[in-house]
Residue frames as qw, qx, qy, qz and C-alpha x, y, z in Angstrom:
[[0.830, -0.071, 0.546, -0.092, 20.36, -14.43, 7.62],
 [0.801, 0.574, 0.133, 0.106, 20.89, -14.44, 3.84],
 [0.194, 0.890, -0.379, 0.166, 23.96, -12.22, 4.22],
 [0.498, -0.558, 0.653, -0.122, 25.50, -14.61, 6.75],
 [0.884, 0.167, 0.437, -0.022, 24.65, -17.61, 4.58],
 [0.658, 0.737, -0.043, 0.149, 26.33, -16.08, 1.53],
 [0.085, -0.860, 0.482, -0.145, 29.34, -15.02, 3.62],
 [0.530, -0.415, 0.736, -0.077, 30.07, -18.59, 4.74],
 [0.879, 0.361, 0.276, -0.142, 28.95, -20.33, 1.52],
 [0.181, -0.567, 0.670, 0.443, 31.79, -21.84, -0.50],
 [0.758, 0.406, -0.194, -0.473, 30.86, -23.08, -4.01],
 [0.394, 0.436, -0.809, -0.017, 33.63, -25.69, -3.97],
 [0.259, -0.111, 0.847, -0.452, 31.97, -27.41, -0.99],
 [0.594, 0.419, 0.588, -0.355, 28.80, -27.92, -3.03],
 [0.071, -0.382, 0.575, 0.720, 30.32, -28.08, -6.49],
 [0.127, 0.270, 0.900, 0.318, 27.75, -30.37, -8.12],
 [0.057, 0.770, 0.597, -0.218, 24.78, -28.27, -7.03],
 [0.102, -0.708, 0.092, 0.693, 26.62, -25.03, -7.83],
 [0.087, -0.218, 0.694, 0.680, 27.41, -26.08, -11.41],
 [0.097, 0.471, 0.864, 0.152, 23.89, -27.43, -11.88],
 [0.021, 0.803, 0.387, -0.452, 22.46, -24.06, -10.82],
 [0.056, -0.585, 0.345, 0.732, 24.72, -22.17, -13.25],
 [0.108, 0.054, 0.858, 0.499, 23.73, -24.56, -16.05],
 [0.073, 0.621, 0.778, -0.059, 20.01, -24.26, -15.30],
 [0.008, 0.769, 0.156, -0.620, 20.11, -20.46, -15.14],
 [0.034, -0.425, 0.552, 0.717, 21.92, -20.21, -18.47],
 [0.092, 0.204, 0.915, 0.335, 19.68, -22.82, -20.11],
 [0.073, 0.693, 0.677, -0.237, 16.39, -21.28, -18.91],
 [0.024, 0.742, -0.014, -0.670, 17.39, -17.72, -19.85],
 [0.050, -0.291, 0.699, 0.652, 18.65, -18.81, -23.27],
 [0.086, 0.346, 0.916, 0.185, 15.58, -20.95, -23.93],
 [0.050, 0.750, 0.557, -0.352, 13.23, -18.14, -22.85],
 [0.069, -0.634, 0.161, 0.753, 14.99, -15.45, -24.88],
 [0.226, -0.051, 0.752, 0.617, 14.79, -16.99, -28.35],
 [0.191, 0.665, 0.718, 0.082, 11.01, -16.53, -28.93],
 [0.023, -0.898, -0.134, 0.418, 11.47, -12.77, -28.41],
 [0.255, -0.478, 0.542, 0.642, 14.48, -12.79, -30.73],
 [0.284, 0.297, 0.820, 0.398, 12.43, -14.51, -33.44],
 [0.109, 0.829, 0.535, -0.123, 9.61, -12.00, -33.03],
 [0.112, -0.832, 0.123, 0.529, 11.93, -8.97, -33.24],
 [0.323, -0.257, 0.691, 0.594, 13.85, -10.45, -36.20],
 [0.245, 0.465, 0.788, 0.320, 10.67, -11.06, -38.18],
 [0.025, 0.885, 0.411, -0.219, 9.01, -7.76, -37.23],
 [0.092, -0.865, 0.219, 0.441, 12.09, -5.66, -38.07],
 [0.825, 0.561, -0.070, 0.004, 13.20, -7.86, -41.02],
 [0.194, -0.769, 0.610, 0.003, 16.54, -8.63, -39.36],
 [0.948, 0.099, 0.299, -0.042, 17.21, -11.66, -41.55],
 [0.334, -0.442, 0.654, 0.515, 20.14, -13.09, -43.45],
 [0.683, 0.569, -0.040, -0.455, 19.34, -12.88, -47.17],
 [0.858, 0.014, 0.452, 0.245, 20.46, -15.94, -49.20],
 [0.207, 0.819, -0.357, -0.399, 23.23, -15.10, -51.65],
 [0.774, 0.470, -0.406, -0.127, 25.35, -16.91, -54.20],
 [0.308, 0.411, -0.785, 0.345, 27.78, -18.09, -51.49],
 [0.567, -0.280, 0.441, -0.637, 24.99, -19.03, -49.07],
 [0.192, 0.053, -0.976, -0.090, 24.20, -22.63, -48.26],
 [0.197, 0.442, 0.754, -0.444, 20.66, -21.82, -47.13],
 [0.119, 0.339, 0.645, 0.675, 17.75, -20.86, -49.40],
 [0.243, -0.794, -0.501, -0.245, 15.38, -18.91, -47.12],
 [0.035, -0.714, 0.238, -0.658, 15.64, -15.77, -45.01],
 [0.753, -0.316, -0.530, 0.229, 16.94, -16.69, -41.55],
 [0.354, -0.923, 0.053, -0.138, 17.37, -14.68, -38.31],
 [0.683, 0.397, -0.402, 0.462, 21.04, -14.10, -37.45],
 [0.206, -0.692, 0.315, -0.616, 20.71, -12.94, -33.86],
 [0.873, -0.252, -0.418, 0.015, 21.31, -16.25, -32.06],
 [0.524, 0.187, -0.445, 0.702, 24.30, -14.69, -30.31],
 [0.280, -0.518, 0.101, -0.802, 21.97, -12.33, -28.48],
 [0.849, -0.395, -0.173, -0.306, 20.39, -15.20, -26.52],
 [0.834, 0.013, -0.356, 0.422, 23.79, -16.66, -25.71],
 [0.247, 0.404, -0.273, 0.838, 25.09, -13.28, -24.51],
 [0.490, -0.531, 0.017, -0.692, 22.06, -12.54, -22.31],
 [0.911, -0.314, -0.258, -0.075, 22.19, -15.94, -20.60],
 [0.709, 0.102, -0.342, 0.608, 25.89, -15.51, -19.79],
 [0.010, -0.491, 0.169, -0.854, 25.30, -11.99, -18.47],
 [0.699, -0.509, -0.105, -0.492, 22.56, -13.26, -16.16],
 [0.906, -0.181, -0.309, 0.226, 24.79, -16.04, -14.78],
 [0.517, 0.256, -0.284, 0.766, 27.72, -13.66, -14.18],
 [0.141, -0.463, 0.119, -0.867, 25.60, -10.98, -12.52],
 [0.753, -0.455, -0.157, -0.448, 23.53, -13.31, -10.33],
 [0.924, -0.369, -0.023, 0.094, 25.99, -15.85, -8.93],
 [0.656, 0.515, -0.222, 0.505, 29.31, -14.32, -9.95],
 [0.241, -0.820, 0.241, -0.461, 29.56, -12.43, -6.66],
 [0.836, -0.462, 0.285, -0.078, 30.66, -15.64, -4.95],
 [0.891, 0.215, 0.126, 0.380, 33.49, -16.21, -7.43],
 [0.491, -0.197, 0.113, 0.841, 36.40, -14.11, -8.72],
 [0.204, 0.838, 0.412, -0.293, 34.39, -10.91, -9.10],
 [0.048, -0.735, 0.321, 0.595, 37.15, -8.84, -10.72],
 [0.216, -0.146, 0.837, 0.481, 37.82, -11.43, -13.40],
 [0.248, 0.524, 0.814, 0.050, 34.12, -11.93, -14.12],
 [0.133, 0.858, 0.217, -0.446, 33.48, -8.19, -14.40],
 [0.059, -0.589, 0.536, 0.602, 36.33, -7.88, -16.88],
 [0.241, 0.136, 0.907, 0.317, 34.96, -10.85, -18.84],
 [0.217, 0.727, 0.619, -0.201, 31.58, -9.15, -18.86],
 [0.051, 0.806, -0.110, -0.579, 33.14, -5.93, -20.13],
 [0.118, -0.344, 0.755, 0.545, 34.96, -7.74, -22.94],
 [0.244, 0.368, 0.888, 0.125, 31.85, -9.71, -23.89],
 [0.194, 0.807, 0.387, -0.402, 29.88, -6.46, -24.04],
 [0.008, 0.643, -0.424, -0.638, 32.42, -4.94, -26.44],
 [0.095, -0.095, 0.896, 0.423, 32.20, -7.99, -28.70],
 [0.257, 0.537, 0.781, -0.189, 28.40, -8.14, -28.38],
 [0.251, 0.825, 0.159, -0.481, 27.86, -4.64, -29.78],
 [0.030, -0.536, 0.642, 0.548, 30.62, -5.15, -32.33],
 [0.175, 0.085, 0.951, 0.242, 29.04, -8.38, -33.58],
 [0.275, 0.651, 0.632, -0.316, 25.53, -6.96, -33.47],
 [0.208, 0.766, -0.136, -0.593, 26.52, -4.05, -35.69],
 [0.025, -0.354, 0.810, 0.466, 28.24, -6.43, -38.09],
 [0.238, 0.298, 0.925, 0.012, 25.17, -8.69, -38.24],
 [0.246, 0.763, 0.505, -0.320, 22.85, -5.76, -38.92],
 [0.249, 0.924, -0.044, -0.286, 24.94, -3.27, -40.90],
 [0.868, 0.326, -0.045, 0.371, 28.22, -5.03, -41.86],
 [0.371, -0.883, 0.229, 0.176, 31.50, -3.95, -40.28],
 [0.540, 0.701, -0.463, 0.048, 34.93, -3.77, -41.90],
 [0.896, -0.070, -0.360, 0.251, 37.50, -6.44, -40.89],
 [0.363, 0.390, -0.361, 0.765, 39.77, -3.68, -39.56],
 [0.411, -0.489, 0.166, -0.751, 37.15, -2.39, -37.12],
 [0.920, -0.270, -0.198, -0.206, 36.31, -5.92, -35.99],
 [0.772, 0.138, -0.398, 0.476, 39.99, -6.69, -35.34],
 [0.072, 0.465, -0.327, 0.819, 40.36, -3.48, -33.34],
 [0.671, -0.442, 0.041, -0.594, 37.34, -4.39, -31.17],
 [0.954, -0.111, -0.274, 0.053, 38.69, -7.91, -30.64],
 [0.535, 0.342, -0.399, 0.662, 42.09, -6.45, -29.75],
 [0.235, -0.507, 0.248, -0.791, 40.47, -4.15, -27.18],
 [0.850, -0.346, -0.084, -0.389, 38.38, -6.94, -25.63],
 [0.900, 0.025, -0.334, 0.280, 41.43, -9.20, -25.28],
 [0.364, 0.424, -0.365, 0.745, 43.70, -6.48, -23.90],
 [0.510, -0.594, 0.074, -0.618, 41.18, -5.68, -21.16],
 [0.940, -0.328, -0.049, -0.081, 41.69, -9.15, -19.67],
 [0.806, 0.229, -0.237, 0.491, 45.40, -9.43, -20.39],
 [0.191, 0.568, -0.246, 0.762, 46.24, -6.03, -18.89],
 [0.453, -0.551, 0.195, -0.673, 44.01, -6.06, -15.80],
 [0.923, -0.312, 0.110, -0.199, 44.30, -9.72, -14.75],
 [0.020, -0.680, 0.726, 0.105, 47.79, -10.51, -16.09],
 [0.812, 0.060, 0.570, -0.107, 46.36, -13.80, -17.33],
 [0.479, 0.722, -0.395, -0.307, 48.64, -14.72, -20.20],
 [0.982, 0.122, -0.079, 0.122, 50.52, -17.62, -21.72],
 [0.429, -0.818, 0.335, 0.188, 53.90, -17.58, -19.98],
 [0.051, -0.532, 0.774, 0.339, 55.66, -19.98, -22.35],
 [0.717, 0.214, -0.499, -0.438, 55.33, -23.25, -24.26],
 [0.848, -0.385, 0.281, -0.233, 55.92, -25.55, -21.26],
 [0.533, -0.428, 0.674, 0.280, 59.22, -26.70, -22.78],
 [0.726, 0.510, 0.450, 0.102, 57.82, -27.29, -26.28],
 [0.561, 0.736, 0.011, 0.380, 60.39, -26.21, -28.89],
 [0.617, 0.013, -0.339, 0.710, 62.70, -25.51, -25.96],
 [0.088, -0.480, 0.019, -0.873, 60.65, -22.47, -24.85],
 [0.362, -0.386, -0.771, 0.353, 59.70, -22.50, -21.18],
 [0.105, -0.781, -0.365, 0.496, 59.28, -18.82, -20.28],
 [0.426, 0.615, 0.300, 0.592, 58.91, -15.96, -22.76],
 [0.193, 0.003, -0.195, 0.962, 59.83, -12.32, -22.09],
 [0.187, 0.493, 0.585, -0.617, 56.89, -10.28, -20.76],
 [0.336, 0.511, -0.166, -0.774, 56.28, -8.31, -23.96],
 [0.288, 0.189, -0.836, -0.428, 56.44, -11.45, -26.09],
 [0.012, 0.253, 0.930, -0.267, 54.12, -13.28, -23.70],
 [0.290, 0.539, 0.357, -0.706, 51.55, -10.47, -23.98],
 [0.348, 0.456, -0.452, -0.683, 51.88, -10.32, -27.77],
 [0.195, 0.062, -0.954, -0.218, 51.53, -14.08, -28.16],
 [0.122, 0.374, 0.810, -0.434, 48.53, -14.22, -25.83],
 [0.346, 0.550, 0.075, -0.757, 46.87, -11.43, -27.81],
 [0.305, 0.324, -0.719, -0.534, 47.57, -13.36, -31.02],
 [0.033, -0.140, -0.987, 0.077, 45.90, -16.45, -29.52],
 [0.265, 0.500, 0.531, -0.631, 42.78, -14.43, -28.66],
 [0.386, 0.547, -0.224, -0.708, 42.52, -12.97, -32.16],
 [0.205, 0.236, -0.887, -0.341, 43.23, -16.32, -33.81],
 [0.053, 0.242, 0.947, -0.204, 40.64, -18.29, -31.83],
 [0.317, 0.535, 0.359, -0.696, 37.93, -15.60, -32.12],
 [0.421, 0.528, -0.366, -0.640, 38.31, -15.42, -35.88],
 [0.079, 0.142, -0.972, -0.172, 38.68, -19.19, -36.22],
 [0.198, 0.389, 0.841, -0.321, 35.22, -19.71, -34.72],
 [0.355, 0.616, 0.067, -0.700, 33.87, -16.90, -36.86],
 [0.273, 0.453, -0.661, -0.532, 35.21, -18.59, -40.00],
 [0.046, -0.007, -0.995, -0.084, 33.88, -22.10, -39.30],
 [0.355, 0.386, 0.593, -0.610, 30.33, -20.85, -38.72],
 [0.317, 0.321, -0.493, -0.744, 29.15, -22.00, -42.15],
 [0.454, -0.111, -0.843, -0.266, 27.25, -25.24, -41.54],
 [0.637, -0.546, -0.150, -0.523, 24.24, -25.81, -39.31],
 [0.852, -0.516, -0.027, -0.078, 25.39, -26.59, -35.78],
 [0.807, 0.282, -0.279, 0.437, 29.13, -26.76, -36.50],
 [0.166, 0.535, -0.361, 0.746, 30.43, -23.73, -34.58],
 [0.601, -0.503, 0.159, -0.600, 27.90, -24.23, -31.78],
 [0.978, -0.150, -0.133, -0.061, 28.57, -27.97, -31.43],
 [0.697, 0.297, -0.354, 0.548, 32.35, -27.55, -31.41],
 [0.090, -0.555, 0.313, -0.765, 31.94, -24.76, -28.85],
 [0.815, -0.402, 0.014, -0.418, 29.71, -27.04, -26.77],
 [0.941, 0.025, -0.246, 0.232, 32.35, -29.76, -26.91],
 [0.442, 0.447, -0.339, 0.700, 35.11, -27.28, -26.08],
 [0.364, -0.569, 0.225, -0.702, 33.22, -25.72, -23.16],
 [0.929, -0.292, -0.082, -0.211, 32.43, -29.20, -21.83],
 [0.831, 0.175, -0.307, 0.431, 36.11, -30.18, -22.05],
 [0.169, 0.510, -0.327, 0.777, 37.18, -26.99, -20.28],
 [0.648, -0.524, 0.075, -0.548, 34.55, -27.55, -17.58],
 [0.969, -0.136, -0.194, 0.063, 35.93, -31.06, -17.00],
 [0.667, 0.269, -0.307, 0.624, 39.55, -29.88, -16.82],
 [0.118, -0.598, 0.208, -0.765, 38.63, -26.93, -14.59],
 [0.821, -0.465, -0.019, -0.332, 36.93, -29.27, -12.15],
 [0.921, 0.020, -0.233, 0.312, 40.04, -31.47, -12.17],
 [0.482, 0.313, -0.256, 0.778, 42.26, -28.46, -11.40],
 [0.301, -0.564, -0.576, 0.509, 39.89, -26.83, -8.91],
 [0.058, -0.028, 0.143, 0.988, 39.24, -23.68, -10.96],
 [0.168, 0.533, 0.774, -0.297, 35.63, -23.09, -9.91],
 [0.203, 0.653, 0.027, -0.730, 35.27, -19.73, -11.67],
 [0.207, 0.359, -0.680, -0.604, 36.23, -21.13, -15.07],
 [0.028, 0.176, 0.983, 0.038, 34.18, -24.28, -14.51],
 [0.217, 0.578, 0.568, -0.544, 31.11, -22.16, -13.72],
 [0.306, 0.626, -0.190, -0.692, 31.38, -20.04, -16.87],
 [0.108, 0.236, -0.876, -0.407, 32.17, -23.10, -18.99],
 [0.108, 0.338, 0.924, -0.142, 29.08, -24.94, -17.69],
 [0.262, 0.660, 0.317, -0.629, 27.00, -21.79, -18.22],
 [0.202, 0.478, -0.541, -0.661, 28.29, -21.66, -21.80],
 [0.018, -0.070, -0.979, -0.190, 27.08, -25.23, -22.32],
 [0.152, 0.534, 0.731, -0.398, 23.68, -24.29, -20.90],
 [0.240, 0.660, 0.008, -0.712, 23.40, -21.26, -23.19],
 [0.129, 0.372, -0.718, -0.574, 24.35, -23.23, -26.31],
 [0.208, 0.175, 0.962, -0.001, 21.91, -26.15, -26.06],
 [0.370, 0.674, 0.501, -0.397, 18.72, -24.09, -26.73],
 [0.221, 0.709, -0.335, -0.580, 20.52, -22.33, -29.59],
 [0.048, -0.267, 0.901, 0.339, 21.62, -25.61, -31.18],
 [0.367, 0.393, 0.819, -0.200, 18.06, -26.95, -31.02],
 [0.392, 0.801, 0.218, -0.397, 16.98, -24.05, -33.22],
 [0.045, 0.676, -0.564, -0.472, 20.12, -23.97, -35.35],
 [0.165, -0.072, 0.955, 0.236, 19.40, -27.57, -36.42],
 [0.431, 0.491, 0.623, -0.429, 15.68, -26.87, -36.84],
 [0.284, 0.272, 0.661, 0.639, 14.05, -26.71, -40.27],
 [0.059, -0.772, -0.575, -0.263, 11.04, -24.61, -39.29],
 [0.282, -0.957, -0.059, -0.021, 12.48, -22.17, -36.74],
 [0.804, 0.115, -0.068, 0.579, 16.11, -21.96, -37.78],
 [0.134, -0.988, 0.069, 0.018, 18.35, -19.26, -36.36],
 [0.731, 0.418, -0.266, 0.469, 22.01, -18.49, -37.00],
 [0.632, -0.482, -0.253, 0.551, 24.63, -17.59, -34.43],
 [0.222, 0.951, 0.065, 0.205, 25.81, -14.59, -36.42],
 [0.480, 0.500, -0.388, 0.607, 29.04, -12.71, -35.78],
 [0.443, -0.641, 0.243, -0.578, 27.65, -11.74, -32.38],
 [0.931, -0.297, 0.127, -0.170, 27.57, -15.35, -31.24],
 [0.899, 0.266, -0.157, 0.311, 30.70, -16.59, -32.98],
 [0.279, 0.637, -0.360, 0.623, 32.87, -13.80, -31.56],
 [0.571, -0.585, 0.291, -0.497, 31.47, -14.21, -28.04],
 [0.988, -0.129, 0.078, -0.044, 31.98, -17.98, -28.13],
 [0.752, 0.451, -0.225, 0.425, 35.42, -17.65, -29.71],
 [0.013, -0.711, 0.368, -0.599, 36.45, -15.13, -27.06],
 [0.757, -0.486, 0.256, -0.355, 35.26, -17.33, -24.19],
 [0.989, 0.049, 0.002, 0.141, 37.10, -20.38, -25.52],
 [0.514, 0.600, -0.290, 0.540, 40.22, -18.26, -26.02],
 [0.318, -0.683, 0.360, -0.550, 39.94, -17.04, -22.42],
 [0.935, -0.280, 0.147, -0.160, 39.44, -20.60, -21.15],
 [0.885, 0.314, -0.138, 0.315, 42.52, -21.69, -23.11],
 [0.264, 0.671, -0.341, 0.604, 44.75, -18.84, -21.89],
 [0.532, -0.606, 0.322, -0.496, 43.62, -19.18, -18.27],
 [0.989, -0.129, 0.046, -0.057, 44.03, -22.98, -18.30],
 [0.763, 0.394, -0.233, 0.456, 47.57, -22.76, -19.67],
 [0.009, 0.706, -0.318, 0.633, 48.44, -19.92, -17.28],
 [0.716, -0.520, 0.250, -0.392, 47.17, -21.75, -14.19],
 [0.994, 0.017, -0.021, 0.108, 48.94, -24.97, -15.22],
 [0.625, 0.517, -0.250, 0.529, 52.26, -23.22, -15.87],
 [0.188, -0.724, 0.308, -0.588, 52.19, -21.40, -12.53],
 [0.735, -0.415, 0.428, -0.323, 51.93, -24.67, -10.59],
 [0.259, 0.475, -0.827, -0.155, 54.52, -27.35, -11.27],
 [0.242, -0.009, 0.929, -0.281, 52.40, -29.82, -9.34],
 [0.624, 0.329, 0.092, -0.703, 49.38, -29.29, -11.60],
 [0.741, 0.094, 0.664, 0.015, 48.14, -32.44, -13.33],
 [0.655, 0.689, 0.273, 0.147, 48.32, -30.68, -16.73],
 [0.273, -0.830, 0.271, 0.404, 51.66, -28.93, -16.11],
 [0.374, -0.315, 0.719, 0.494, 53.34, -31.04, -18.81],
 [0.266, 0.301, 0.832, 0.382, 50.46, -31.09, -21.27],
 [0.172, 0.665, 0.408, -0.601, 48.36, -27.90, -21.04],
 [0.211, 0.531, -0.357, -0.739, 49.29, -26.49, -24.50],
 [0.085, 0.057, -0.923, -0.371, 48.66, -29.89, -26.13],
 [0.116, 0.478, 0.826, -0.277, 45.26, -30.26, -24.48],
 [0.220, 0.666, 0.128, -0.701, 44.32, -26.80, -25.78],
 [0.159, 0.381, -0.655, -0.633, 45.45, -27.69, -29.30],
 [0.018, 0.172, 0.976, 0.129, 43.32, -30.84, -29.23],
 [0.164, 0.610, 0.624, -0.461, 40.22, -28.90, -28.15],
 [0.261, 0.776, -0.005, -0.574, 40.70, -26.18, -30.78],
 [0.484, -0.181, 0.706, 0.485, 42.18, -28.44, -33.45],
 [0.422, 0.539, 0.668, 0.292, 39.51, -28.23, -36.15],
 [0.114, 0.966, 0.199, -0.122, 38.91, -24.45, -36.02],
 [0.274, -0.765, 0.409, 0.415, 42.67, -23.80, -36.07],
 [0.523, -0.019, 0.740, 0.423, 43.34, -26.35, -38.81],
 [0.383, 0.699, 0.574, 0.188, 40.59, -24.95, -41.02],
 [0.015, -0.974, -0.036, 0.224, 41.66, -21.34, -40.41],
 [0.360, -0.597, 0.543, 0.468, 45.34, -21.94, -41.19],
 [0.502, 0.207, 0.755, 0.368, 44.35, -23.96, -44.25],
 [0.297, 0.828, 0.469, 0.077, 41.95, -21.31, -45.56],
 [0.126, -0.916, 0.159, 0.345, 44.44, -18.49, -44.96],
 [0.449, -0.332, 0.666, 0.495, 47.08, -20.40, -46.92],
 [0.446, 0.466, 0.705, 0.296, 44.68, -21.01, -49.83],
 [0.157, 0.937, 0.310, -0.035, 43.53, -17.38, -49.98],
 [0.202, -0.888, 0.258, 0.323, 46.90, -15.70, -49.46],
 [0.386, -0.433, 0.705, 0.409, 49.27, -18.05, -51.27],
 [0.397, 0.230, 0.826, 0.326, 47.16, -19.78, -53.92],
 [0.212, 0.773, 0.579, 0.150, 44.33, -17.35, -54.70],
 [0.370, 0.103, -0.013, 0.923, 46.32, -14.17, -53.88],
 [0.254, -0.647, -0.323, -0.643, 43.40, -12.43, -52.16],
 [0.299, -0.539, 0.397, -0.680, 42.39, -11.17, -48.72],
 [0.198, 0.026, -0.954, 0.225, 42.32, -13.86, -46.02],
 [0.249, 0.283, 0.618, -0.690, 38.96, -12.47, -44.84],
 [0.467, 0.206, -0.382, -0.771, 37.23, -12.70, -48.23],
 [0.743, 0.027, 0.525, -0.413, 34.37, -15.22, -48.33],
 [0.457, 0.350, -0.705, -0.414, 34.54, -18.40, -50.42],
 [0.925, -0.143, 0.051, -0.350, 33.67, -22.08, -50.28],
 [0.589, 0.471, -0.631, 0.182, 37.10, -23.54, -49.62],
 [0.448, -0.499, 0.560, -0.487, 36.47, -24.42, -45.97],
 [0.014, 0.148, -0.989, 0.028, 36.72, -28.03, -44.86],
 [0.417, 0.322, 0.699, -0.483, 33.01, -28.12, -44.03],
 [0.560, 0.570, -0.139, -0.584, 32.25, -27.10, -47.62],
 [0.277, 0.408, -0.840, -0.227, 34.38, -30.00, -48.83],
 [0.220, 0.086, 0.929, -0.286, 32.34, -32.39, -46.69],
 [0.537, 0.514, 0.332, -0.582, 29.17, -31.02, -48.28],
 [0.435, 0.574, -0.511, -0.469, 30.75, -31.55, -51.70],
 [0.056, 0.208, -0.976, -0.019, 31.24, -35.22, -50.79],
 [0.483, -0.309, -0.671, -0.470, 27.48, -35.52, -50.28],
 [0.277, -0.256, -0.734, 0.565, 27.30, -35.06, -46.52],
 [0.199, -0.816, -0.435, -0.323, 24.29, -33.25, -45.08],
 [0.068, -0.743, 0.280, -0.604, 24.73, -30.41, -42.58],
 [0.770, -0.521, 0.218, -0.299, 23.96, -32.68, -39.64],
 [0.974, 0.062, -0.013, 0.216, 26.26, -35.42, -40.93],
 [0.487, 0.619, -0.236, 0.570, 29.09, -32.93, -41.47],
 [0.307, -0.709, 0.309, -0.554, 28.73, -31.48, -37.98],
 [0.911, -0.345, 0.148, -0.172, 28.41, -34.89, -36.32],
 [0.902, 0.263, -0.115, 0.324, 31.44, -36.29, -38.17],
 [0.318, 0.650, -0.299, 0.622, 33.69, -33.31, -37.31],
 [0.496, -0.648, 0.278, -0.506, 32.60, -33.16, -33.66],
 [0.977, -0.200, 0.066, -0.034, 33.18, -36.90, -33.20],
 [0.763, 0.393, -0.203, 0.471, 36.67, -36.60, -34.71],
 [0.041, 0.688, -0.321, 0.650, 37.47, -33.70, -32.39],
 [0.763, -0.511, 0.179, -0.352, 36.15, -35.65, -29.41],
 [0.976, 0.043, -0.066, 0.204, 38.42, -38.57, -30.35],
 [0.510, 0.565, -0.257, 0.596, 41.35, -36.16, -30.60],
 [0.335, -0.695, 0.288, -0.567, 40.68, -34.69, -27.15],
 [0.926, -0.323, 0.126, -0.148, 40.47, -38.18, -25.66],
 [0.868, 0.289, -0.146, 0.376, 43.73, -39.12, -27.39],
 [0.212, 0.675, -0.308, 0.636, 45.52, -36.02, -26.08],
 [0.603, -0.607, 0.246, -0.456, 44.24, -36.69, -22.56],
 [0.990, -0.133, 0.041, 0.013, 45.45, -40.32, -22.69],
 [0.785, 0.305, -0.121, 0.526, 48.99, -39.27, -23.77],
 [0.127, -0.943, 0.040, -0.306, 49.38, -36.34, -21.34],
 [0.729, -0.624, 0.241, 0.150, 52.11, -38.10, -19.34],
 [0.824, 0.270, 0.179, 0.465, 54.45, -38.39, -22.34],
 [0.390, -0.277, 0.112, 0.871, 57.18, -35.91, -23.23],
 [0.290, 0.708, 0.276, -0.581, 55.49, -32.72, -24.46],
 [0.173, 0.522, -0.553, -0.626, 57.31, -32.72, -27.82],
 [0.025, 0.040, 0.978, 0.202, 56.19, -36.31, -28.44],
 [0.239, 0.562, 0.675, -0.414, 52.64, -35.33, -27.45],
 [0.254, 0.677, -0.089, -0.685, 52.75, -32.52, -30.01],
 [0.123, 0.330, -0.793, -0.497, 54.03, -34.74, -32.83],
 [0.093, 0.233, 0.968, -0.021, 51.47, -37.45, -32.10],
 [0.260, 0.631, 0.478, -0.552, 48.64, -34.91, -31.94],
 [0.260, 0.598, -0.330, -0.683, 49.60, -33.39, -35.31],
 [0.089, 0.176, -0.913, -0.358, 49.95, -36.77, -37.01],
 [0.098, 0.364, 0.911, -0.166, 46.73, -38.23, -35.57],
 [0.227, 0.638, 0.338, -0.654, 44.74, -35.01, -36.00],
 [0.271, 0.525, -0.437, -0.678, 45.69, -34.34, -39.60],
 [0.054, 0.053, -0.967, -0.244, 45.23, -38.02, -40.44],
 [0.197, 0.440, 0.798, -0.362, 41.73, -38.10, -38.94],
 [0.316, 0.708, 0.194, -0.601, 40.57, -35.09, -40.92],
 [0.207, 0.562, -0.571, -0.562, 42.34, -36.13, -44.15],
 [0.347, -0.049, 0.934, 0.066, 41.46, -39.82, -44.40],
 [0.509, 0.574, 0.585, -0.261, 38.01, -39.31, -45.93],
 [0.363, 0.833, -0.145, -0.391, 39.30, -36.91, -48.59],
 [0.068, -0.517, 0.808, 0.273, 42.26, -39.15, -49.46],
 [0.442, 0.165, 0.880, -0.051, 39.93, -42.14, -49.77],
 [0.500, 0.722, 0.352, -0.325, 37.55, -40.19, -52.01],
 [0.202, 0.788, -0.431, -0.390, 40.45, -39.00, -54.19],
 [0.224, -0.293, 0.912, 0.181, 41.76, -42.57, -54.60],
 [0.494, 0.398, 0.758, -0.149, 38.30, -43.83, -55.53],
 [0.429, 0.813, 0.064, -0.389, 37.89, -41.07, -58.12],
 [0.083, 0.667, -0.663, -0.330, 41.23, -42.00, -59.63],
 [0.922, 0.161, -0.194, -0.295, 40.10, -45.61, -59.81],
 [0.231, 0.565, -0.766, 0.203, 43.26, -46.84, -58.14],
 [0.464, -0.243, 0.723, -0.451, 41.61, -48.86, -55.38],
 [0.876, 0.259, 0.219, -0.343, 39.29, -50.90, -57.64],
 [0.658, 0.612, -0.438, -0.015, 42.26, -51.52, -59.95],
 [0.054, -0.529, 0.781, -0.327, 44.35, -52.62, -56.96],
 [0.696, -0.051, 0.578, -0.423, 41.63, -55.08, -55.89],
 [0.853, 0.462, -0.048, -0.239, 41.41, -56.41, -59.44],
 [0.394, 0.647, -0.642, 0.123, 45.18, -56.91, -59.55],
 [0.334, -0.360, 0.778, -0.393, 45.12, -58.81, -56.24],
 [0.825, 0.169, 0.364, -0.399, 42.26, -60.99, -57.49],
 [0.764, 0.573, -0.275, -0.114, 44.06, -61.83, -60.74],
 [0.118, 0.617, -0.743, 0.232, 47.26, -62.56, -58.85],
 [0.571, -0.197, 0.691, -0.397, 45.45, -65.07, -56.63],
 [0.875, 0.355, 0.168, -0.282, 43.96, -66.76, -59.67]]
């Protein structure tokens, strides 16, 4: 009876219930796992020690990624049999590589070279065995279809860039997790619109796994960090969502995002990519040091310098990114080059306005301008 029921069951016919089940499974497993993680972290002293570059003052568990990983594994292994099994098994394999890689880095510290190699391996597993890659730029910069080798190389670069971007922004309570929650939610929405049930399921499960973590990440009494385990897993999933979304859109000229898929992805990943490119430029060009060396030049550090709290910083950045996603979605029918220009102008302006305003106020130009206007009127 159960075998016959599963044979004829189609998740797309009961999409709302199906996605709710995947969310609930991920949420319950994640929520139930964290007490054990706290106990093990405290018993084995697996804590992050505050240092001179730290923005926290007490020892804090760094194994939040373990709960996220376990909840995703449970979703994939319990209900994944009714979806694209091959793809999900490969995702599971890649996540497992990154899980052990991140866990070792959280506990023992791993060199950037070894981390990059593990990320390269995890990405190549999916690219090679599913042939899910970015085919071109959808006409942006005049590039429609890239040669196979260039397509593979560029897709691999996207994976490495996104994974490390989320790793780098994990410096303020809730920031990486909240942006990942927003990104997974956006991908779930777009996957539902395009009928990609497999991606929608994993995206919704990602949302379910992140909510219990964020509750603790914002907590004062039972705080836990995502760690490299969590940031690499989340970064990898968002990179996969991005690559698959662009690939599926480019393969179907009738797709609703055929003319805007790369721009939608840029809007979702805008802050992590902006901060990563900015920090790499500062470290390589200005400071003449390794791009992976730690410092306090990230944008979220600058918000803290302006007097923002962790929660205020996270809320402000997430709201700006939400506005940017909504803007990109509203302009998706325009020419793709125009979409790109508008996204860059609006995005950079949104994230720069506060700093420009603060700089003007420090210079005393604005009060002087108001005084000049007042005197002129008199």
